[in-house]
C-alpha positions, 0 to 999 in steps of 0.5 A: 133748393137756392132761394131769390133775395127779396128785392126792395120794392117786395120788401117795401111791399110786404111792410105795406101789405102788414101796416094795411092789415092792422088798419083793415082786420086781415088775417091773410096775405096772398103771394102770387110768386114766379120765383122761389123766394125764402117764404119762411122769411117772409111769413116771419116778416109778416108777424101774425099775418097767415102766408099763403103762396100761390104759383103754378111754378114747380120751383115756386111750389116746393119752395113753399112747401119745404118751408111749411107755407101754405101753398094754392098750386095754380095750373098753368095757363096764360090767364092775368094776374087778376084772373090767377088771384081769383083762382087763387083766392077760390081754391083757398076758400075751397079747401 
């Protein structure tokens, strides 16, 4: 499957998440994705942090599964990002 290259903005965001995680004893990074990135590359860049991908897009879900990354599939509904990430966290906890 073709993957989309990480943008400089996403790379900066991931670096910031990694620094924040170190300061706050965070163990998991949730990525609400609409694009099929190289999730294995992202996971490696996060070091010891666990990456969980959440999406309602079938191609993104397939990419995460192919990369062996934890996936929380979302139901495609017109919702705000806040509602989507809340749904993803609740479903991840339930699993």
